[in-house]
N, C-alpha and C positions, 0 to 999 in steps of 0.2 A: 501471406497476411498476419498480422499481427495478433498477438495472443493478449487476452484481455484478462487481468489479476486483480480480484478485489482484495484488500487485504484487510480482515476485520477481525474483529474483537469486543464484544459489547462492553467488557470491562475497560475502564480507563487504566493508562499507567502501565501499559504492558509491553510498551515501544513498537506501537503500530505505527506512528509517524516515522519515528526513528529509523524504521525499518523502511517505511516507503522511502524515505528522502535517500537513505543509504545505498539502500540495493539498487535502486533507478541509477543512483551516481556511479555505482561499481559497474554497472552493466554498460552504461553509457562511455566508462573509460575502456571499455573492451571494444568500443566501437558498434557497437547496437544503437539503433535509433528508438529511445524510449519518450514516452510520455507519461509523466505523472500527473494526475487529477486529482486535485484536492476536492473532498466533497464533504469537509467538516469544516461547521460555520464558524469555528475557533481559527481556521486559517493558517492553523501552526505549521502544515506542508508549505503551505505559500512563503510563509516569513523565513522559515529553515531553507528554503531554496533562496535566499536573498532579494525575495520580491515583497515590496511594501503594501502590505494589505490594504491599505487606509488610500492608497493611491489610483487604485486599478479603474481602469475606464469599462470594461467589459470582465464578467468572472461567469464561472460554471451555473450560477443562479440564472444569468441571462439566456445561456443554452437551454436550461432545464425548460425556461418559460416560453422558450422558441423565439424570442426576441432578436437574437443574433445567432448565425451560423456558428459552428464551433470552431472552425480555422481562422475566426477573425479575432476569437476570445484567446487563443493559444499565445502565449509567451513563449518565442524562438529561443533555444540556446541559453539557456539560462546559466549562471556563473558556475551550475552544478553538473552542466554538460549533458543536460536533457530539457524536453521543451516542458513546459506546465500549463494546465489549465487551472488557473487559481480560483479561490473564494475568500471571502471576508462573511462579518456579521448578517449579510443581507441574503445569504442562504437558510438562516433561521427562516425567515418567511415562507420558504420553499415548501415546508412540510403542510402547511395550511393551503396555499395555492397549488399545489400539485392534485390534493382533493378534489378541485374542482375542474381539471384537466381530464380530457379524454385520454386512455391510454397512459396513465399517470406511472405506472409501474415501468412501462416503456420509453421513457423519455431519453434517458442517459443512452440508452440502445439505438434507439433512432439517429440520434446526433451522430454516433460513432461511425457508423455506416461509410459517412461521408470521408473518413481520415484514417481509416484503420489498415489500410493497406500503406500507409506510410510508415509505420511505425513495425519494428521487431517484438516491442514489448510496451503494452498501456498497463499499468498500476493506478488503482483506485484508493485512494488513504478514506477510508469511510469512518464517518462519524464514531462516537463510544455508544451508541445506542441502537437498537433493532426499529428503526423509524423508516418512513417512505423514502429517504435518501438511501438509506442502506437497503432497502428493496432496489432501487434503482441500479444499483451498484451490482448486487447479486444477479438482476435479470439482464445484465449487460455482460457481465463477466463470461467467461469459459471456465473459469476455476477461483478458489479462496484459497488464499494463504494466511493461516492463523498463527500469530504471535503471542507467546504463552510464557509467563512468569512461571518459573519454578516454584510454588509456594503452594502451601495446604489448601485442599478445593478447588485447585486447578482445573480439575477433570470436570467437576459440578459445575463449575464457572462457563465452560463453553455449552453445554448443553442445549441452553436456548439456541445460540448461533446453529449448531447442527440441526436442530429441529427445522429453523428457518431455511437453511441451506435443503433442507427435503423438501418443504414444503414450495419454495422455488422452483426446484427440480421437477417437482409433479405437476407445479400449476401453471409455470411461466416459462421455465429456462431448463430444457429435460439434457442438456449438454453439462450442466453445473455440477464440478465434482471438487472434492478438496484435493488442492496442489501440493500442500504440504502444512505442517506445523512446525514453527521455528522455537526454540527456547530462548527465552530474551534474558537479560539482567541478571545472567547467573553466576553464582558466586560460589567456588569450589569448595569454599571453607565451612560451607552450610551444610550440614547431613542431609537436613530436611530437602535442599535443592536436588543433591543425588538422588534420594527416594524419590521425588517427583518426577524427574527425568527418568528413571526406570520405568514408573507408571505409565509416562507418555510413550516411551519406546512398547510396552507391551501392547498398549491401546491401539496405538497407528502404525506400529510397525514401520514398512517403508516410507511411509509418508510423513514421517519424522526425518527432518533435515538432520544430516549429521553433524554441520554447522552447528554451534552453541555459540551464541553472542553472550558475550561477557559485561559484567557490570565494569564500565569504564569511565573516567572523570572526563577525557576528551570527548568522548562520543556525548557525554552529556552536555559539554561546554559548546559543542559546533553549533547548534541552531542557533545560538544568541548571536552567532557571529555570521548568521545566513550562509553558511556552507556547510554541505557534507563532512564528515569526518575525514573521507578521503583528500579531501582541499585542506581541510583544518590542521590535520596531522595527519599525513598517511601513514606514519610509522607506529601509528598508535593500535594497541590492542583490537579496540573497536573498528578501526579502519580496516585492519588485515583480517580479520573477521566475517567483515561484511564484502570483502573482494575474496573469501574463501566461500561464502555464500552464493556469490554470483557465479563463482565456478562451477558450484553444484547445480546451481539452476541451468546453465548450459550444457552442463555432461547430462543432466536428464531429458534434456532436450537435444541432444548428440548433437549439439553444435560444439566448434571447438574455440578453447580460450585462447583468443587471440590476444596480443602483448597490449599492456596498458599503458593507455596514453598519459602524456603528461599533461598536467593542469598549468 
């Protein structure tokens, strides 16, 4: 049965969608079956996977509303190597419409029961806010991966998210836990970044990934081409960092790191 991991941080611009796309692609390249769910109305994970968010016949919104089964909305084997449950601006209406539905926090979890056994990993790219969409993701997920920039007030910035995780765990999803904390957009020339990285190590211990994602131009360029960095420029430092992260994920799960497939 697949593991469901929400990639969440209520602060925007921390590399959440970049991590969703590139970690999914890196694990897919090791021959794992991966589904990426775009749960952000901006649809950036959809576009970054090479799918036009403006030309979709079905999206995660239709799944949440119960208008279509999840298998019918999934786009199989994107150019990035993983399956995608896409999103676009229609998802903005879900926040209001979900409030009118029974078991509104459970809609995504219920939908995923039909397909969870088909995947090794299911990643959910959450919106940069703690709204009903994020609650659905946290209720469905086994764990939460938190991307964080190494900047001032980094720890204070996730306090609301950690409180929400605890609330969801107590009320809706007792299995929910912190999968790991990922340092992103790291610039070793910045002394403050090193200080914050050490604070994160002290605070999160072994929940902090050893892998650090650097600031990288190719990593930033790749989404505009609808590709993960692994395909856009597999030799870039950003691509190599996410492959290293994929290896760390597999080792934590006691899964052998198999040969990388060529795209």
